[in-house]
N, C-alpha and C positions, 0 to 999 in steps of 0.2 A: 924903028915906030918914029912917027914923027911928035912932035909937042900939042897936036892936037887929037892925034890919039891920045896918047898919054894926058891929056887936060882927062876928056871923056870914061877911059877907063880908071881914072881916080874919082870921078865924080859919083860911079855904081858902084864902089869898091865900100865894103862895111865899116869900115871907118869914119866915111861921111853920112852916113844915117844913126842920125840921134838918137833914135831909140838903143840903137846898139852900148848906148853909155848911161843908162836909164837906169836900170838895178845890176850894177856888180855883185855878183859872186863872193861874198867872202868867208874864210875859212879859217881854222889852223889847222899846222902840220906838225911833226917834231922835225928835228934837221936831219935824222938818220934817212926820214923818208925823205925829207927834201932835197939833201946829196942822191937819194935812189934816183929820184923822180928828174930829178934839173940838172944831175953831177956834178961835180965837184968845181968849185968857182961858177956854177950856174951855164954851164960848158953845152948844154942841151934846147938851153928855155928860150932865146932865139927858133932854131928852129921848131919847137914843137908850139912859139906865138905864130910863126910863118900858115903852119901845119893844117893850125886847126881854125885859124882867122880869129884869132884873141892880141887880148893882150894882158902879158899876167902881171902881173908886181909881188916883188917877194920880199916882205921887210923882216930878216931875223932880229933884229932890236925890239922888236915890237914887244914880245913877254920877259915876264925876268925866267922862266920854267923855260927859255932855250928855242920855244915853239916857232914859229916863225908864219906870221898870216900872208895870207896868201888871197889876192883882190885880182880874179875876173873880168875883164870885160870883152864881149863881141854878142855876135848874136845869139841870142837862149842858145838854141841846140849846138852849135857847138859848146856854149860855156855847159852847158847839161851835158856836155856828152865828157869835157875832162872833168868834174866836178864828178860821173861816175867810174871816170878811171882811177879815181884817188882814191875815192872809197871803197872801190876794188884793191887795189893794190893795197890799203891796209886793215885790210878787213882781217880775223882771224882764220877765215874758213880756206884750206887749199883752193879749190874751185874760183873761188872770187879771188884771191891773190893771182890767180894764171887765167883770170880773163884778165885784171887789169893789167898783167906783162904782157899779156900780147896788143893789150890798147897802147903799152907806152909804146912798146915794138914800130908796133905801124905809127905812132904818127912822130915817131921820131925819124922814120924811112922814108915818111911819102902824107901827102896834103890828106886830108880826110873829104871825104867825096859826098853829095847826099845817100848814098848807100848806107854808109860807116855809121851818120847819124843816124838814121832808120834802126840799124839792126842794136845799137844801141838802147833803143826806148823798145823795141821790140823784145829783148829780152829782158828788160826791167819791167814791162809789164806780165812776162812771164813770170819772173820771178816773185814778182807780187802775189800773183794767182790774177790777176786780171786777163780778161780777155777783151782788147780794146781793137777796134780797128787803127792800128796807128798811123795810116794812109790819111782816116778825119784829123787826126793831131797834127800831121804834120803839117797840115797846109794852115793853122793859125799860129804856128809856131816861128811861121820861117820870115 
């Protein structure tokens, strides 16, 4: 790739759009949840970031209770997808944990596509008993 092509690609990258940094998602997870999701020594952190088009900051020292503060910045739908994955992984119900594990396996293996992001919104709407036209929501969140 030439330098000019690299410059053009960077100008269109998600990290070049200021709105992607305006509203970071912040939440806390237990140390064992952090190990499960991001791996020992944060082994999977970089690939999860790359595959979800986000930056993720983990701050294990943030609370005295041993919880890790997680801050996620990036496109809204990608942040939403990751929070959905983590919520499912931390859920007490087996169905949700299995769904969260499927999502985790996916984001570790390959970049998320628009179809993956749409599927997450669709499942959440169904779980909440909402009958929404996801396409209407998607255009406002891109």
